[in-house]
Every structure is written in structure tokens, then in C-alpha cells.
C-alpha positions as CSV (number, residue, x, y, z in Angstrom):
1,M,3.9,7.7,-8.3
2,G,4.5,4.7,-9.9
3,Y,0.9,4.1,-10.9
4,G,-0.4,2.8,-13.9
5,Y,2.6,1.6,-15.2
6,R,5.0,-1.3,-14.7
7,L,7.5,-0.5,-12.0
8,G,10.2,-2.8,-13.3
9,I,10.5,-5.2,-10.6
10,D,13.1,-8.3,-11.4
11,L,10.2,-10.9,-11.4
12,P,8.1,-11.9,-14.4
13,G,4.3,-11.0,-14.7
14,E,4.2,-7.7,-13.2
15,R,0.7,-6.1,-14.1
16,R,0.6,-2.2,-14.6
17,G,-2.5,-1.4,-13.1
18,M,-4.7,1.7,-14.3
19,I,-5.3,5.4,-14.1
20,P,-7.9,6.1,-16.8
21,N,-7.5,9.1,-19.1
22,A,-9.5,11.2,-21.3
23,D,-8.9,8.7,-24.1
24,Y,-10.1,5.7,-22.2
25,Y,-13.4,7.5,-20.9
26,D,-13.9,9.2,-24.5
27,K,-13.8,5.2,-26.1
28,A,-16.0,3.6,-22.9
29,Y,-18.7,6.2,-23.1
30,R,-18.4,7.5,-26.5
31,K,-17.2,10.9,-25.4
32,R,-20.6,11.5,-23.3
33,W,-19.2,11.9,-19.9
34,N,-18.3,14.9,-17.7
35,G,-17.1,15.5,-14.1
36,L,-19.7,13.2,-12.3
37,T,-18.3,10.2,-14.4
38,V,-15.0,10.6,-12.7
39,I,-15.7,12.1,-9.4
40,S,-14.9,8.5,-7.7
41,I,-11.7,8.4,-9.1
42,A,-10.6,11.2,-6.4
43,I,-10.7,8.5,-3.8
44,G,-9.5,5.6,-5.8
45,Q,-12.5,4.0,-7.1
46,G,-14.2,4.1,-10.3
47,E,-12.0,2.5,-13.1
48,V,-8.7,2.9,-10.9
49,T,-6.5,-0.5,-10.5
50,A,-3.3,-0.6,-8.5
51,T,-1.2,-3.4,-7.7
52,P,-0.3,-4.4,-3.9
53,L,3.2,-3.4,-5.2
54,Q,2.5,-0.4,-6.4
55,I,0.7,0.4,-3.3
56,A,3.7,-0.7,-1.2
57,N,5.9,1.6,-3.1
58,L,3.8,4.6,-2.7
59,A,4.4,4.0,1.0
60,A,7.8,3.9,0.4
61,T,7.7,7.1,-1.7
62,I,6.0,8.8,1.1
63,A,7.8,7.4,3.8
64,N,11.1,8.9,1.6
65,R,9.5,12.1,1.3
66,G,9.4,11.9,-2.5
67,Y,11.6,9.1,-3.9
68,Y,11.5,5.7,-4.5
69,Y,13.8,2.8,-5.9
70,I,12.5,0.2,-8.3
71,P,11.5,-2.5,-6.3
72,H,13.4,-5.9,-6.5
73,V,14.0,-9.1,-5.0
74,V,17.8,-9.8,-5.7
75,R,20.0,-7.4,-3.2
76,S,23.3,-8.5,-4.6
77,V,24.8,-11.0,-7.3
78,Q,28.2,-12.7,-6.1
79,G,30.8,-11.3,-8.4
80,A,28.8,-9.0,-10.4
81,Q,27.4,-5.6,-10.1
82,L,23.8,-5.3,-9.2
83,D,21.9,-3.4,-12.4
84,S,22.3,0.2,-11.4
85,A,18.7,0.7,-12.2
86,Y,18.0,-0.8,-9.0
87,L,20.2,1.9,-7.2
88,E,18.9,5.1,-8.6
89,R,16.6,7.3,-6.8
90,R,13.3,8.3,-8.8
91,Y,12.1,11.4,-7.5
92,T,8.1,12.4,-8.0
93,M,7.2,16.0,-9.1
94,V,5.9,17.0,-5.7
95,S,8.2,18.5,-3.3
96,P,9.3,16.9,-0.6
97,R,7.8,19.6,2.2
98,Y,4.4,18.4,1.0
99,Y,5.2,14.8,2.1
100,N,5.4,15.9,5.9
101,Y,1.9,16.5,5.8
102,V,0.8,13.3,4.4
103,V,3.6,11.6,7.0
104,A,1.8,13.6,9.9
105,G,-1.5,12.4,9.0
106,M,-0.4,8.8,8.6
107,R,1.0,9.0,12.0
108,R,-2.2,10.3,13.6
109,A,-4.3,7.9,11.7
110,V,-2.5,5.3,13.8
111,L,-2.8,7.0,17.3
112,A,-6.2,7.6,16.9
113,G,-7.6,6.8,13.8
114,T,-8.2,3.5,12.0
115,C,-5.2,2.5,11.9
116,R,-4.8,2.2,15.7
117,G,-4.6,-1.6,15.3
118,A,-0.9,-0.5,13.9
119,N,0.3,1.1,17.2
120,L,3.6,-0.4,17.9
121,P,5.5,0.0,21.8
122,G,8.7,2.1,20.9
123,V,8.0,2.6,17.2
124,E,6.6,5.6,15.3
125,V,4.3,3.2,12.8
126,C,2.6,5.8,10.2
127,G,-0.5,4.0,8.1
128,K,-3.7,4.5,6.0
129,T,-6.5,2.0,6.0
130,G,-8.5,1.4,2.7
131,T,-11.7,-0.6,2.0
132,A,-12.5,-1.5,-1.5
133,E,-15.6,-1.7,-2.5
134,N,-16.9,-5.1,-3.9
135,R,-20.0,-7.5,-4.8
136,G,-19.7,-9.4,-1.8
137,H,-17.6,-8.7,1.1
138,D,-15.3,-5.8,0.8
139,H,-11.6,-6.1,0.3
140,S,-9.4,-5.1,3.2
141,A,-6.3,-2.8,2.8
142,F,-3.6,-1.2,4.5
143,M,-0.5,0.6,3.5
144,G,1.9,1.8,5.8
145,F,5.7,2.5,7.0
146,A,8.0,2.9,10.1
147,P,9.7,4.2,11.7
148,M,8.1,7.5,10.7
149,N,11.9,9.1,10.5
150,N,14.6,7.0,9.2
151,P,12.3,4.3,7.8
152,R,12.9,0.9,7.6
153,I,10.0,-0.7,6.0
154,A,7.3,0.1,3.5
155,V,4.2,-2.2,3.5
156,C,0.9,-2.9,1.8
157,V,-1.5,-5.6,3.0
158,Y,-4.6,-6.3,0.9
159,V,-7.1,-8.8,2.1
160,E,-9.7,-10.0,-0.5
161,N,-13.4,-10.2,1.0
162,G,-11.5,-9.2,4.5
163,G,-14.0,-6.2,5.2
164,F,-13.1,-2.8,6.6
165,G,-9.3,-1.8,6.3
166,A,-9.1,-2.0,10.1
167,E,-10.4,-5.6,10.2
168,F,-7.5,-7.8,8.6
169,G,-5.2,-5.0,6.9
170,V,-3.7,-2.9,9.9
171,P,-3.4,-6.2,12.1
172,L,-1.5,-8.2,9.7
173,G,0.7,-5.3,8.6
174,A,1.3,-4.3,12.2
175,L,2.8,-7.9,12.7
176,I,4.8,-7.6,9.3
177,I,6.5,-4.6,10.4
178,E,7.0,-5.9,14.2
179,Q,8.3,-8.9,12.9
180,Y,10.7,-7.2,10.4
181,L,11.7,-4.5,12.7
182,N,12.5,-6.5,15.9
183,G,12.9,-10.0,14.5
184,R,10.1,-11.5,16.4
185,L,7.1,-11.1,17.5
186,S,5.9,-10.3,21.2
187,P,3.9,-13.1,23.0
188,E,0.8,-11.0,22.7
189,S,1.6,-10.5,19.1
190,E,2.4,-14.6,18.6
191,K,-1.5,-14.8,20.2
192,K,-2.9,-12.5,17.6
193,A,-1.0,-14.0,14.5
194,T,-2.2,-17.4,15.6
195,H,-6.0,-15.7,16.0
196,Y,-5.5,-14.6,12.3
197,Q,-4.3,-17.6,11.2
198,Q,-7.5,-19.5,12.5
199,R,-9.9,-16.7,11.1
200,H,-12.2,-18.0,7.9
201,I,-12.7,-15.4,5.3
202,S,-16.5,-15.7,3.3
203,Y,-15.9,-15.5,-0.4
204,E,-20.1,-15.2,-1.4
205,Y,-21.0,-12.5,-3.9
206,E,-24.2,-10.6,-3.9
207,S,-26.1,-11.6,-7.1
């Protein structure tokens, strides 16, 4: 799925994130841990860390029903061929048919769930919110892709101290998707973009 390892993007400084394993917990808890220690891992909390790039790549993997390409900034090189590593499909070990259930759930999240703010006219957007707990204000996250079939874009939005995923992540993700697919924002979306540009986020932390 691309978590816990560097994806290999053609930019310096990529972080690998972390999916902790038994060796990690043995060292951290001196081999005195059990199921209650790791139960929060199931919902991506605890010691799990991931980069926005990894989250966007997961959205792309779901959109493609089980494969992704190594993310890269350079699309082509004049007079030379692009590294073949960026052209190879990387398949997960999950059958494509199971991804259809995830896609359907992400579509329903946009139609009648926490991602309703990503509903765009004429575009079947699929999405998932995230709210990362924090000592101060929670972090607002969203990942999604569009269209549902024959997808053209996958995104991740992560706003530190932005609150619930639907508060910042979803509307900003919708603006990105709309701009990419349509080449412009509607007048209503332009107003929304201006609104979010003018909003301020508090970075106060609880002691």
C-alpha cells in the first residue's frame, strides 16, 4: 500500500512514515504489551504516521482498484526517456474486486456522509475525511479522487489545527479537484476559495 516505506518520488527529502511492528513494541514497552496497546492502530492512530504523499497515493491506489505508479514530478525529459520505474504499475496484494466496496463507500461519503462538501455538479467524487487528534486543535484531513470511474486525479489535503476533516480538508480538496478537472472554478467556488484564504487557524496548544 506504500505505507511505512519511501515511495521513491523524484524529489529529495521524502519521509517514510511508520507502521510499527512487533519489534518496535518489544523495544518501546520492553516486551510488555498486548492487544490493548495496539488497538488504536486499526483506525490509524497511535504510533502510525504517514505523509500526505502516501495518503494521496493510497487514494490513487483505490481509484485504480489496486495499483499505483511511483509518484513523480517530471512527466517527460526532452531528448531522453523517463525512468522506467515511474511507468511501471505497482500492484497491491488485494484483489481488485474488494476495492469496489471501498470505492462505493467513498462515493457514499460524498453523497450523504462527512464528505458532502466535496459534491461537485456532474462529477462523481469519492472521498474520505480524517480527523487527527492533537493536543490542541485537531488536524483536518481529506483524501479523494475523481471521477469514480476512469479517475483522473487523486488528492490529499492536510491542514494542521484545522479541526474536523469536513471543516477544511473536504472543501479545499473539492476546490483542487474542480480546478484540475474543469480548468477553472465556478463563480460560487471562487467565492468559497476567497473565504478559505481569509480564514485564520489558531495554533494554541493545551498544556
